[in-house]
Backbone as ProteinMPNN parsed JSONL, in Angstrom:
{"seq_chain_A": "MSRIFLIPGLGADTRVYNNIDLNDYEVICVDWIEPNKTDTLATYAQKLIYQYHIIPKSIIIGNSLGGMIAIEIAKIIPMEKVILISSIKTTDEAPRYFSLLRAVPFYKPIPGKVFNFMEFLIKPFFGQMNETDNWLFRDMLKTSSPGFLKWAMDAVLKWDNKIIPPNVIQITGDKDLVFNYKKIKGAIIVKGGTHIMIFERAKEINKILKRILKK", "coords_chain_A": {"N_chain_A": [[8.551, 11.785, 26.916], [7.236, 9.997, 24.189], [7.586, 10.062, 20.548], [5.158, 10.157, 17.676], [4.93, 8.658, 15.097], [3.193, 9.35, 11.289], [1.328, 7.557, 9.639], [0.197, 7.873, 6.468], [-3.183, 6.806, 4.104], [-2.921, 4.493, 0.987], [-2.666, 6.119, -2.005], [-2.719, 8.725, -0.601], [-1.193, 10.798, 1.317], [0.117, 12.489, 4.154], [-1.072, 14.849, 4.71], [-3.734, 13.54, 4.932], [-3.965, 13.592, 7.381], [-4.258, 16.211, 8.463], [-7.204, 17.276, 9.745], [-6.651, 16.243, 12.49], [-5.484, 16.194, 16.107], [-2.931, 17.048, 17.794], [-1.368, 18.281, 18.548], [-0.055, 18.312, 21.599], [2.109, 17.112, 21.586], [5.161, 15.23, 20.142], [5.443, 15.24, 16.686], [5.733, 13.115, 13.733], [5.896, 13.109, 10.414], [5.292, 10.73, 8.308], [6.183, 10.078, 4.792], [5.839, 9.163, 1.629], [8.275, 6.867, 0.336], [10.546, 5.763, -2.477], [9.48, 2.383, -3.401], [11.616, -0.662, -3.883], [10.833, -3.075, -6.821], [10.693, -5.48, -5.871], [10.089, -5.383, -3.468], [8.25, -5.991, 0.146], [5.215, -5.28, 1.565], [6.462, -5.796, 4.538], [9.404, -5.522, 4.395], [9.497, -2.615, 2.962], [8.417, -1.579, 5.008], [10.69, -1.666, 6.814], [12.712, -0.474, 5.562], [11.449, 1.911, 5.942], [12.016, 2.316, 8.951], [14.285, 2.808, 9.297], [14.788, 4.953, 7.598], [13.416, 7.25, 8.711], [14.309, 7.054, 10.82], [12.948, 5.406, 13.409], [12.311, 4.65, 16.771], [12.451, 2.25, 19.123], [9.235, 1.898, 21.765], [8.134, 4.012, 20.391], [5.105, 5.616, 19.325], [2.894, 4.951, 16.855], [0.868, 5.656, 14.256], [-1.454, 4.878, 11.679], [-3.163, 4.984, 8.716], [-5.644, 2.987, 6.929], [-3.619, 2.002, 4.468], [-1.352, 2.785, 6.188], [-1.492, 1.71, 7.913], [-1.608, -1.142, 8.001], [1.18, -0.997, 7.299], [2.247, 0.034, 9.554], [1.905, -2.479, 11.515], [3.726, -4.047, 10.547], [6.025, -2.863, 10.661], [6.151, -2.783, 14.11], [6.308, -5.39, 13.907], [8.73, -5.283, 14.326], [10.359, -3.787, 15.533], [9.661, -2.662, 19.31], [6.745, -1.601, 19.818], [5.306, 1.196, 21.758], [2.438, 2.248, 21.353], [0.21, 0.945, 18.568], [-2.042, 2.363, 16.769], [-4.263, 2.083, 14.315], [-6.188, 3.314, 12.188], [-9.26, 3.065, 10.361], [-8.487, 0.529, 8.824], [-7.042, -2.841, 9.16], [-4.911, -6.024, 10.503], [-4.572, -7.788, 10.38], [-4.302, -10.418, 7.904], [-6.732, -12.099, 8.303], [-9.004, -10.632, 8.417], [-9.461, -9.239, 6.248], [-11.39, -7.838, 3.169], [-13.073, -10.046, 1.351], [-13.025, -9.672, -1.691], [-10.145, -9.29, -2.026], [-9.503, -11.634, -2.109], [-10.304, -12.093, -4.653], [-8.615, -10.542, -6.543], [-6.613, -11.176, -6.448], [-6.615, -13.637, -7.523], [-6.958, -12.698, -9.982], [-5.866, -10.672, -11.171], [-6.611, -8.047, -12.817], [-5.29, -5.096, -12.633], [-2.7, -5.288, -13.239], [-1.531, -4.812, -15.971], [-2.243, -2.141, -16.046], [-0.73, 0.514, -16.885], [1.124, 2.804, -14.18], [0.638, 5.833, -14.08], [-2.005, 5.825, -14.545], [-3.603, 4.944, -12.143], [-3.719, 7.399, -10.965], [-5.774, 9.021, -11.713], [-8.109, 7.84, -10.93], [-10.22, 8.522, -9.395], [-12.961, 8.371, -9.769], [-13.487, 5.574, -9.848], [-12.488, 4.797, -7.198], [-13.448, 6.939, -5.19], [-16.354, 6.435, -4.562], [-16.57, 3.961, -2.399], [-15.243, 5.273, -0.112], [-17.091, 7.604, 0.697], [-19.067, 10.207, 1.909], [-17.781, 13.648, 0.98], [-16.949, 16.954, 2.338], [-16.744, 19.924, 0.739], [-13.905, 21.068, 1.039], [-12.137, 18.991, 1.747], [-12.841, 16.837, -0.586], [-11.636, 18.11, -2.437], [-8.923, 18.425, -1.672], [-8.3, 15.216, -1.582], [-8.542, 14.532, -4.263], [-6.465, 15.899, -4.923], [-4.541, 14.807, -3.581], [-4.29, 11.953, -4.373], [-3.748, 12.481, -7.485], [-1.237, 13.605, -6.976], [0.21, 11.731, -6.065], [2.815, 9.628, -6.439], [3.483, 7.154, -9.214], [4.431, 5.302, -9.448], [4.979, 4.534, -6.791], [2.165, 4.111, -6.027], [1.559, 1.408, -7.856], [2.749, -0.569, -7.101], [2.327, -0.629, -4.262], [-0.565, -1.217, -4.396], [-0.236, -4.25, -5.103], [1.459, -4.747, -3.322], [-0.247, -4.701, -0.816], [-2.131, -6.884, -1.74], [-0.941, -9.15, -1.694], [0.039, -9.166, 0.689], [0.139, -11.053, 4.246], [-0.592, -11.245, 6.628], [-0.468, -12.678, 9.907], [-0.05, -12.224, 12.236], [-0.155, -10.359, 15.261], [1.061, -7.874, 16.915], [2.004, -6.624, 20.344], [0.301, -3.974, 21.951], [-1.831, -2.977, 19.716], [-4.081, -1.084, 18.971], [-7.411, -0.576, 17.289], [-9.618, 1.588, 15.5], [-12.569, 1.977, 13.612], [-14.836, 1.959, 11.265], [-18.378, 1.998, 11.25], [-19.837, 1.87, 8.523], [-17.555, 1.642, 7.277], [-16.789, 0.802, 3.075], [-14.901, -0.453, 2.456], [-13.011, -1.891, 4.287], [-14.563, -4.297, 6.37], [-16.204, -3.459, 9.415], [-17.39, -5.841, 10.73], [-15.931, -8.416, 10.328], [-13.74, -7.489, 11.732], [-11.565, -7.645, 15.208], [-12.085, -6.537, 18.445], [-11.95, -4.106, 18.07], [-12.315, -0.624, 18.011], [-15.667, 1.102, 17.725], [-16.762, 3.451, 15.002], [-19.694, 4.604, 14.807], [-21.21, 5.187, 12.12], [-18.885, 5.966, 10.967], [-17.448, 6.216, 8.288], [-14.696, 4.392, 5.434], [-13.078, 7.234, 5.521], [-13.274, 8.875, 7.771], [-11.434, 9.754, 9.143], [-10.95, 12.537, 7.873], [-13.876, 13.001, 8.007], [-14.983, 12.945, 10.262], [-13.26, 13.767, 12.237], [-13.471, 15.132, 14.587], [-14.509, 13.204, 16.303], [-12.491, 11.441, 16.292], [-10.633, 12.817, 17.039], [-11.144, 12.725, 20.211], [-11.328, 10.253, 20.621], [-8.91, 9.256, 20.401], [-7.323, 11.138, 22.016], [-8.348, 9.901, 24.678], [-7.176, 7.055, 24.586], [-4.385, 7.917, 23.988], [-3.857, 9.216, 26.036], [-3.546, 7.015, 27.997]], "CA_chain_A": [[7.139, 12.104, 25.697], [6.925, 9.145, 23.005], [7.156, 10.288, 19.492], [4.238, 10.007, 17.275], [4.908, 8.502, 13.506], [2.114, 9.108, 11.378], [1.375, 6.694, 8.099], [-1.219, 7.597, 5.205], [-2.886, 5.06, 3.419], [-3.041, 4.333, -0.495], [-3.4, 6.781, -2.65], [-2.922, 10.027, -0.047], [-0.271, 11.668, 1.831], [0.625, 12.89, 5.631], [-2.392, 15.945, 4.719], [-5.058, 13.316, 5.527], [-4.206, 13.784, 9.232], [-4.947, 17.922, 8.993], [-7.855, 17.628, 10.979], [-6.18, 15.624, 13.693], [-5.114, 17.278, 16.487], [-1.619, 16.209, 18.342], [-0.586, 19.204, 19.317], [0.562, 18.258, 22.716], [2.862, 15.244, 21.018], [5.885, 15.519, 18.711], [4.735, 14.077, 15.901], [6.646, 12.403, 12.531], [5.177, 13.162, 9.189], [5.953, 10.143, 6.954], [6.272, 10.663, 3.565], [6.367, 7.689, 1.203], [9.536, 6.707, -0.078], [9.852, 4.839, -3.578], [10.056, 1.359, -3.102], [11.829, -1.617, -5.269], [9.5, -4.149, -7.466], [10.303, -6.784, -5.581], [10.022, -5.117, -2.128], [7.244, -6.689, 0.13], [5.166, -4.397, 2.965], [7.451, -6.179, 5.679], [10.639, -4.568, 3.641], [9.122, -1.522, 2.745], [8.871, -1.13, 6.847], [12.115, -1.61, 7.229], [12.922, 1.214, 5.044], [10.699, 3.15, 6.787], [12.549, 2.482, 10.092], [15.976, 3.598, 8.717], [14.821, 6.754, 6.68], [12.698, 8.093, 10.15], [14.589, 6.784, 12.894], [12.319, 5.402, 13.899], [12.803, 4.111, 17.452], [11.325, 1.248, 20.547], [8.609, 2.596, 22.245], [7.685, 5.211, 20.128], [3.828, 5.976, 18.891], [2.509, 4.801, 15.48], [-0.452, 5.579, 13.501], [-1.73, 4.205, 10.577], [-4.057, 5.258, 8.153], [-5.728, 1.851, 6.391], [-2.45, 1.019, 3.878], [-0.387, 2.549, 7.053], [-2.25, 0.567, 9.476], [-0.895, -2.304, 7.862], [2.854, -0.986, 7.577], [2.373, -0.097, 10.802], [1.657, -3.192, 11.81], [4.892, -4.631, 10.252], [7.091, -1.911, 11.564], [5.729, -3.45, 15.122], [6.773, -6.753, 14.216], [10.291, -5.622, 13.962], [10.663, -3.012, 16.855], [8.392, -2.864, 19.885], [5.779, 0.357, 20.178], [4.682, 1.771, 22.959], [1.254, 1.979, 20.808], [0.362, 1.062, 17.254], [-2.781, 2.804, 16.549], [-5.208, 1.512, 13.44], [-7.984, 4.162, 11.208], [-10.078, 2.531, 8.94], [-7.524, 0.03, 8.702], [-6.895, -4.168, 9.145], [-4.007, -6.05, 11.712], [-4.323, -9.426, 9.716], [-5.472, -10.771, 6.811], [-8.296, -12.566, 8.445], [-9.553, -9.269, 8.132], [-9.278, -8.619, 4.53], [-12.091, -8.515, 2.43], [-13.285, -11.454, 0.149], [-13.126, -9.323, -2.787], [-8.609, -9.256, -2.254], [-8.859, -12.929, -2.998], [-10.524, -12.07, -6.623], [-8.096, -9.037, -7.379], [-5.239, -11.954, -6.324], [-6.727, -14.743, -8.682], [-7.581, -12.02, -11.34], [-4.718, -9.672, -11.268], [-6.2, -7.108, -13.696], [-4.849, -3.949, -12.755], [-1.776, -5.25, -13.301], [-1.325, -4.231, -17.41], [-2.638, -0.755, -16.362], [0.344, 2.216, -16.475], [1.243, 3.814, -12.716], [-0.085, 6.888, -14.034], [-3.565, 5.752, -14.676], [-4.007, 5.247, -11.14], [-3.694, 8.873, -10.355], [-7.007, 9.406, -12.094], [-8.843, 6.537, -10.904], [-11.079, 9.2, -8.405], [-14.135, 8.147, -10.119], [-13.613, 4.5, -9.442], [-12.069, 4.583, -5.852], [-14.557, 7.711, -4.444], [-17.729, 6.009, -3.986], [-15.851, 3.056, -1.426], [-14.775, 6.284, 0.744], [-17.946, 8.087, 1.753], [-19.285, 11.898, 1.439], [-16.714, 14.587, 1.387], [-16.938, 18.813, 2.026], [-16.037, 20.372, -0.61], [-12.267, 21.171, 1.013], [-12.008, 17.875, 1.874], [-12.814, 16.093, -1.678], [-10.338, 18.937, -3.321], [-8.0, 17.585, -0.755], [-8.823, 14.002, -1.416], [-8.4, 14.578, -5.24], [-5.132, 16.515, -4.976], [-3.384, 13.587, -3.158], [-4.456, 10.359, -5.739], [-3.24, 12.631, -8.505], [-0.199, 13.724, -6.875], [1.082, 10.483, -5.729], [3.902, 8.732, -7.183], [2.785, 6.428, -10.086], [5.402, 3.837, -9.082], [4.322, 4.156, -5.602], [0.573, 3.409, -6.055], [0.733, 0.313, -8.576], [3.707, -1.312, -5.919], [1.719, -0.733, -3.035], [-1.832, -2.338, -4.572], [-0.081, -5.182, -5.367], [2.066, -5.495, -2.01], [-1.12, -4.892, -0.418], [-2.715, -7.779, -2.031], [-0.404, -10.423, -0.981], [0.256, -9.522, 2.543], [-0.256, -12.363, 4.654], [0.491, -11.265, 7.981], [-0.985, -13.233, 11.131], [0.522, -11.815, 13.903], [-0.466, -9.48, 16.094], [2.214, -7.362, 17.772], [1.424, -6.351, 21.577], [-0.647, -2.72, 22.051], [-2.312, -2.393, 18.68], [-5.677, -0.303, 19.13], [-7.769, -0.297, 15.569], [-10.567, 2.175, 15.267], [-13.167, 1.478, 12.447], [-16.3, 2.435, 11.558], [-19.786, 0.744, 10.882], [-19.994, 2.384, 7.513], [-16.561, 1.595, 6.123], [-16.9, -0.065, 2.87], [-13.19, -0.624, 2.284], [-13.13, -3.09, 5.144], [-15.995, -4.726, 7.263], [-15.774, -4.004, 10.683], [-18.161, -7.622, 11.156], [-14.429, -8.526, 10.582], [-12.394, -6.94, 12.47], [-11.881, -8.543, 15.942], [-11.776, -6.105, 19.365], [-12.084, -2.634, 17.601], [-13.385, 0.746, 18.661], [-16.274, 1.272, 16.481], [-17.612, 5.367, 15.294], [-21.152, 4.477, 14.538], [-21.553, 6.107, 10.881], [-17.814, 6.28, 10.151], [-16.765, 5.161, 7.122], [-13.56, 4.477, 5.147], [-12.634, 8.572, 5.084], [-13.949, 9.143, 8.79], [-10.122, 10.639, 9.906], [-12.237, 13.694, 7.332], [-15.217, 13.836, 8.034], [-15.356, 12.081, 11.699], [-12.367, 14.067, 12.789], [-13.969, 15.548, 16.112], [-15.083, 12.005, 17.279], [-11.454, 10.221, 15.997], [-10.145, 13.219, 17.923], [-12.017, 12.362, 21.116], [-10.9, 8.734, 20.673], [-7.16, 9.325, 20.095], [-6.499, 11.706, 23.535], [-8.16, 8.962, 25.242], [-6.008, 6.496, 23.875], [-2.861, 8.578, 24.675], [-3.769, 9.577, 27.807], [-3.609, 5.641, 28.955]], "C_chain_A": [[7.563, 11.064, 24.523], [6.698, 10.005, 21.175], [6.178, 9.807, 18.378], [4.352, 10.296, 15.619], [3.52, 8.338, 13.178], [2.12, 8.531, 10.053], [0.245, 7.009, 7.171], [-1.71, 6.214, 4.813], [-2.607, 5.22, 1.814], [-3.494, 5.3, -1.148], [-3.336, 8.846, -1.401], [-1.647, 10.123, 0.962], [-0.482, 11.842, 3.65], [-0.963, 13.968, 5.839], [-3.646, 14.693, 5.188], [-5.027, 13.597, 6.776], [-4.579, 15.317, 9.507], [-5.863, 17.773, 9.912], [-7.746, 16.873, 12.215], [-5.042, 16.177, 14.723], [-4.075, 16.494, 17.492], [-0.707, 17.329, 18.521], [0.395, 19.713, 20.134], [2.345, 17.476, 22.745], [3.647, 15.502, 20.211], [5.783, 14.655, 17.527], [5.897, 14.613, 14.846], [5.611, 12.234, 11.501], [5.804, 12.064, 8.41], [5.521, 9.814, 5.897], [6.258, 9.017, 3.092], [7.783, 7.842, 0.555], [9.47, 5.389, -1.492], [10.219, 3.421, -3.353], [10.596, 0.574, -4.349], [10.788, -2.215, -5.719], [8.968, -4.561, -6.67], [10.011, -6.682, -3.949], [8.274, -5.45, -1.502], [6.518, -5.23, 1.315], [5.932, -5.033, 3.902], [8.642, -5.17, 4.96], [10.733, -3.344, 3.576], [9.424, -1.074, 4.42], [9.947, -0.867, 7.359], [12.946, -0.419, 7.024], [12.381, 2.321, 5.624], [11.596, 3.73, 8.143], [13.968, 2.856, 10.013], [15.825, 5.018, 8.134], [14.385, 7.602, 7.978], [13.316, 8.094, 11.136], [13.938, 6.944, 13.57], [12.157, 4.244, 15.232], [11.981, 3.025, 18.522], [10.912, 2.585, 20.862], [8.092, 4.047, 21.961], [5.886, 4.704, 19.516], [3.65, 5.678, 17.396], [1.276, 5.126, 15.129], [-1.017, 5.548, 11.889], [-3.058, 4.331, 10.043], [-4.641, 4.155, 6.825], [-4.637, 1.257, 5.296], [-1.269, 1.401, 5.259], [-0.38, 2.274, 8.053], [-1.524, -0.819, 8.976], [0.926, -2.54, 7.81], [3.002, -0.699, 9.126], [2.618, -1.43, 11.617], [2.809, -4.536, 11.486], [6.115, -3.95, 11.031], [7.304, -2.361, 13.173], [6.116, -4.582, 15.224], [8.364, -6.299, 14.173], [10.994, -4.843, 15.021], [9.454, -2.726, 17.672], [7.738, -1.224, 20.075], [5.613, 0.14, 21.285], [2.872, 1.855, 22.417], [1.313, 1.901, 19.239], [-1.253, 1.331, 16.847], [-3.482, 2.907, 15.093], [-5.985, 2.777, 12.977], [-7.942, 3.798, 10.08], [-8.583, 1.793, 8.363], [-7.846, -1.546, 9.469], [-5.599, -4.545, 9.975], [-3.405, -7.256, 10.754], [-5.108, -9.42, 8.861], [-6.504, -11.909, 7.141], [-8.904, -11.41, 8.308], [-9.808, -8.644, 7.084], [-10.401, -9.126, 4.231], [-11.932, -9.232, 1.256], [-12.623, -11.117, -0.689], [-11.076, -8.795, -2.561], [-8.407, -10.64, -2.651], [-9.21, -12.859, -4.264], [-9.316, -11.418, -7.211], [-6.532, -10.265, -7.21], [-5.265, -12.885, -7.552], [-7.078, -14.147, -9.838], [-6.975, -10.591, -11.651], [-4.855, -8.501, -12.376], [-5.794, -5.608, -13.905], [-3.384, -3.947, -13.168], [-1.028, -4.532, -14.857], [-1.479, -2.817, -17.12], [-1.385, 0.0, -16.098], [0.0, 2.547, -15.102], [0.462, 5.034, -13.225], [-1.334, 6.873, -14.354], [-4.391, 6.056, -13.433], [-4.6, 6.727, -10.16], [-4.79, 9.392, -10.83], [-8.398, 8.292, -11.777], [-10.181, 6.835, -9.45], [-12.319, 8.051, -8.713], [-14.979, 6.4, -9.811], [-13.497, 4.327, -7.345], [-13.2, 5.273, -4.723], [-15.932, 7.458, -3.757], [-17.602, 4.514, -2.786], [-15.647, 4.116, -0.584], [-16.121, 6.939, 1.316], [-18.247, 9.336, 1.285], [-18.025, 12.284, 2.094], [-17.861, 15.561, 1.599], [-16.416, 18.841, 0.962], [-14.209, 20.536, -0.583], [-11.682, 19.899, 0.823], [-12.14, 16.629, 0.56], [-12.05, 16.883, -2.45], [-9.213, 18.228, -2.68], [-7.533, 15.959, -1.04], [-8.269, 13.43, -3.346], [-6.895, 14.81, -5.663], [-4.31, 15.125, -4.685], [-3.154, 12.079, -3.942], [-3.432, 10.918, -6.616], [-1.094, 12.866, -8.262], [1.036, 12.337, -6.465], [1.866, 9.913, -6.551], [2.956, 7.346, -8.045], [2.857, 4.911, -9.293], [4.618, 3.024, -8.311], [3.153, 3.102, -5.382], [-0.22, 2.021, -6.856], [1.715, -0.715, -7.288], [2.482, -1.789, -4.985], [-0.089, -1.546, -2.594], [-1.228, -3.817, -4.98], [0.636, -6.117, -4.063], [0.898, -5.715, -1.432], [-2.289, -6.589, -0.281], [-2.34, -8.816, -1.647], [0.766, -10.703, 0.112], [-0.391, -10.077, 3.076], [-0.014, -12.605, 6.214], [-1.071, -12.091, 8.94], [-0.9, -13.105, 12.364], [0.285, -10.61, 14.247], [0.546, -8.802, 16.808], [1.532, -6.654, 18.845], [0.764, -3.949, 21.336], [-0.853, -2.446, 20.695], [-3.695, -1.985, 19.167], [-5.777, 0.14, 17.629], [-9.166, 0.313, 16.185], [-11.081, 2.057, 13.904], [-14.523, 2.197, 12.696], [-17.198, 1.518, 10.452], [-19.798, 0.594, 9.732], [-18.626, 1.903, 6.413], [-16.777, 0.688, 4.975], [-16.248, -0.424, 2.305], [-12.771, -2.048, 3.418], [-14.105, -3.285, 6.228], [-15.629, -4.99, 8.317], [-15.973, -5.312, 11.086], [-16.636, -8.328, 11.472], [-13.349, -8.429, 11.103], [-12.862, -6.978, 14.32], [-11.346, -7.407, 17.011], [-11.422, -4.525, 18.619], [-12.854, -1.514, 18.299], [-14.053, 1.206, 17.693], [-17.012, 2.387, 16.327], [-18.619, 4.787, 14.508], [-21.345, 5.895, 13.281], [-20.123, 6.244, 10.206], [-17.941, 5.546, 9.008], [-15.094, 5.307, 6.772], [-12.867, 6.16, 5.292], [-12.825, 9.091, 6.911], [-12.37, 10.201, 9.537], [-10.477, 12.137, 9.609], [-13.102, 14.172, 7.929], [-16.04, 13.468, 9.526], [-14.072, 13.004, 12.768], [-12.496, 14.67, 14.257], [-13.567, 14.274, 16.963], [-13.738, 11.425, 17.515], [-10.376, 11.15, 17.182], [-9.844, 12.677, 19.251], [-11.053, 10.929, 21.602], [-9.518, 8.761, 20.53], [-6.487, 10.13, 21.569], [-6.957, 10.641, 24.298], [-7.279, 7.964, 25.879], [-4.695, 6.769, 24.533], [-2.485, 8.596, 25.667], [-3.696, 7.925, 28.599], [-1.612, 5.29, 29.231]], "O_chain_A": [[8.454, 11.55, 23.827], [5.6, 10.433, 20.817], [6.537, 8.669, 18.077], [4.111, 11.319, 14.978], [2.691, 7.733, 13.858], [2.939, 9.003, 9.264], [-0.706, 6.227, 7.204], [-1.225, 5.092, 4.956], [-1.995, 6.237, 1.488], [-4.696, 5.542, -1.039], [-3.957, 9.865, -1.703], [-1.246, 9.005, 1.285], [-1.342, 11.173, 4.224], [-1.739, 13.894, 6.792], [-4.543, 15.159, 5.891], [-6.084, 13.869, 7.346], [-5.106, 15.666, 10.563], [-5.513, 18.103, 11.045], [-8.708, 16.849, 12.982], [-3.928, 16.537, 14.342], [-4.397, 15.395, 17.943], [0.518, 17.255, 18.621], [1.205, 20.632, 20.023], [3.269, 17.393, 23.555], [3.163, 16.097, 19.249], [6.049, 13.453, 17.521], [6.596, 15.625, 14.823], [4.662, 11.455, 11.585], [6.844, 12.348, 7.816], [4.442, 9.223, 5.863], [6.516, 8.015, 3.76], [8.282, 8.942, 0.319], [8.691, 4.438, -1.553], [11.407, 3.248, -3.084], [10.292, 0.853, -5.509], [9.721, -2.008, -5.141], [7.783, -4.516, -6.341], [9.754, -7.669, -3.261], [7.275, -5.294, -2.205], [7.258, -4.357, 1.767], [6.292, -3.964, 4.396], [8.54, -3.959, 5.157], [11.741, -2.759, 3.973], [10.372, -0.437, 4.879], [10.195, -0.01, 8.207], [13.579, 0.318, 7.78], [12.85, 3.454, 5.737], [11.853, 4.899, 8.43], [14.592, 3.214, 11.012], [16.61, 5.962, 8.223], [15.029, 8.617, 8.242], [13.165, 8.781, 12.146], [13.815, 7.91, 14.323], [11.914, 3.076, 14.931], [10.759, 3.164, 18.591], [11.4, 3.696, 20.655], [7.758, 4.932, 22.748], [5.592, 3.521, 19.343], [4.426, 6.304, 16.674], [0.444, 4.752, 15.956], [-0.777, 6.472, 11.112], [-4.032, 3.913, 10.668], [-4.16, 4.392, 5.717], [-4.684, 0.034, 5.157], [-0.386, 0.573, 5.481], [0.41, 2.443, 8.982], [-0.873, -1.464, 9.798], [1.656, -3.497, 8.064], [3.879, -1.242, 9.796], [3.571, -1.427, 12.396], [2.777, -5.654, 11.999], [6.918, -4.467, 11.808], [8.457, -2.345, 13.603], [6.345, -5.06, 16.335], [9.177, -7.196, 13.949], [12.117, -5.181, 15.392], [8.363, -2.551, 17.13], [8.22, -0.131, 20.374], [5.73, -0.948, 21.847], [2.061, 1.462, 23.256], [2.151, 2.534, 18.597], [-1.798, 0.268, 16.553], [-3.241, 3.999, 14.579], [-6.525, 3.246, 13.979], [-7.177, 3.951, 9.128], [-7.764, 2.368, 7.646], [-8.764, -1.586, 10.287], [-4.967, -3.539, 10.298], [-2.242, -7.552, 10.483], [-6.186, -8.836, 8.75], [-7.035, -12.556, 6.239], [-9.854, -11.772, 7.613], [-10.358, -7.544, 7.033], [-10.777, -10.248, 4.569], [-11.05, -9.16, 0.401], [-11.602, -11.766, -0.913], [-10.831, -7.729, -3.125], [-7.454, -10.981, -3.352], [-8.55, -13.488, -5.091], [-8.992, -11.732, -8.356], [-5.524, -10.065, -7.887], [-4.367, -12.992, -8.387], [-7.497, -14.847, -10.76], [-7.513, -9.65, -12.234], [-3.865, -7.966, -12.874], [-5.892, -4.99, -14.965], [-2.808, -2.889, -13.427], [-0.048, -3.793, -14.762], [-0.871, -2.088, -17.904], [-1.042, 0.063, -14.918], [-1.179, 2.604, -14.751], [-0.576, 5.194, -12.583], [-1.883, 7.969, -14.475], [-5.335, 6.838, -13.325], [-5.393, 6.96, -9.247], [-4.967, 10.508, -10.342], [-9.422, 8.145, -12.443], [-10.796, 6.0, -8.788], [-12.537, 7.069, -8.004], [-16.149, 6.053, -9.652], [-14.302, 3.851, -6.545], [-13.717, 4.678, -3.777], [-16.455, 8.016, -2.793], [-18.678, 4.081, -2.375], [-16.277, 3.624, 0.352], [-16.254, 6.788, 2.53], [-17.72, 9.663, 0.221], [-17.397, 11.825, 3.048], [-19.057, 15.426, 1.339], [-15.763, 18.004, 0.338], [-13.418, 20.318, -1.5], [-10.868, 19.659, -0.069], [-11.561, 15.557, 0.739], [-11.65, 16.244, -3.423], [-8.608, 17.391, -3.349], [-6.416, 15.585, -0.682], [-7.792, 12.334, -3.639], [-6.258, 14.148, -6.482], [-3.589, 14.541, -5.495], [-2.153, 11.367, -4.029], [-2.367, 10.314, -6.748], [-0.134, 12.513, -8.947], [2.252, 12.196, -6.6], [1.351, 9.691, -7.646], [2.001, 6.74, -7.559], [2.117, 4.029, -8.856], [4.013, 1.959, -8.437], [3.082, 1.971, -4.901], [-1.374, 1.594, -6.827], [1.094, -1.576, -6.665], [1.885, -2.865, -4.947], [-0.619, -2.03, -1.593], [-2.146, -4.608, -5.194], [0.572, -7.314, -3.784], [0.639, -6.916, -1.35], [-2.879, -7.132, 0.652], [-3.167, -9.612, -1.203], [1.648, -11.52, 0.378], [-1.591, -9.993, 2.816], [0.466, -13.551, 6.839], [-2.267, -12.036, 8.658], [-1.454, -13.652, 13.317], [0.55, -9.717, 13.442], [0.988, -9.624, 17.609], [0.512, -6.041, 18.529], [1.074, -3.073, 20.529], [-0.065, -1.606, 20.26], [-4.338, -2.808, 19.82], [-4.988, 0.771, 16.925], [-9.767, -0.23, 17.112], [-10.264, 2.025, 12.984], [-15.075, 2.724, 13.662], [-16.973, 0.807, 9.472], [-19.781, -0.575, 9.349], [-18.659, 1.831, 5.185], [-17.013, -0.446, 5.392], [-16.704, -0.938, 1.283], [-12.23, -3.077, 3.016], [-14.397, -2.334, 6.953], [-15.019, -6.003, 8.659], [-15.105, -5.967, 11.663], [-16.262, -8.694, 12.587], [-12.291, -9.051, 11.011], [-13.934, -6.58, 14.776], [-10.182, -7.088, 16.768], [-10.345, -4.011, 18.919], [-13.85, -1.624, 19.014], [-13.458, 1.723, 16.748], [-17.878, 2.627, 17.169], [-18.269, 4.451, 13.376], [-21.535, 7.094, 13.481], [-20.071, 6.59, 9.026], [-18.464, 4.443, 8.85], [-14.316, 5.997, 7.43], [-11.674, 6.029, 5.019], [-12.102, 10.078, 7.049], [-12.465, 11.166, 10.295], [-10.436, 12.982, 10.504], [-13.268, 15.318, 8.345], [-17.223, 13.634, 9.822], [-14.074, 12.821, 13.986], [-11.522, 14.619, 15.009], [-12.748, 14.175, 17.877], [-13.519, 10.921, 18.616], [-9.589, 10.607, 17.957], [-8.736, 12.246, 19.57], [-10.357, 10.718, 22.595], [-9.125, 7.6, 20.647], [-5.42, 9.805, 22.089], [-5.987, 10.114, 24.842], [-6.806, 7.887, 27.013], [-4.089, 6.086, 25.359], [-1.443, 8.271, 26.237], [-3.818, 7.859, 29.822], [-1.241, 4.331, 29.907]]}, "name": "protein", "num_of_chains": 1, "seq": "MSRIFLIPGLGADTRVYNNIDLNDYEVICVDWIEPNKTDTLATYAQKLIYQYHIIPKSIIIGNSLGGMIAIEIAKIIPMEKVILISSIKTTDEAPRYFSLLRAVPFYKPIPGKVFNFMEFLIKPFFGQMNETDNWLFRDMLKTSSPGFLKWAMDAVLKWDNKIIPPNVIQITGDKDLVFNYKKIKGAIIVKGGTHIMIFERAKEINKILKRILKK"}
């Protein structure tokens, strides 16, 4: 049986997968490691391969930022499946505001620790959460490494991928305010799904994952 590696998103850890049912599989949770300032998403992906002994023909599930890193891993070693949830596979699918932030990188002078307390700016893009998931969202953000948060924001904006490796499956919501589903080609669309549908629509996501993993 193939191993499944779970990669979380920016400002999150693998608790983002708490509602995802993969009990029938061997699951490895990928925790963020501290990057060097010069790391790109591609070089960081290589470090995760070594750190977590990711081998060919594994399965990777990546949420948001984790999906971009999953793409970079699959460009290095062949994967059985690369499943992106609320993420993008190339920069052609990136939102227009990425270009604006590259041109006017206002975030660079901000101390990394400040990013841990920017829930009020981020949450409106993520959609509605129940009380339990809302607490988890805040806790993941507050306990994230400030250095990682600042590096990751810059690395995402500098990502310039045009290559789609084999066996990529994409799940996105039509109410995602971070990545517009209209720019994403060939994805499984979840009606009413937001950027945090991995929380709020977990039952539906589980059904989709079960179908994908059985193929």
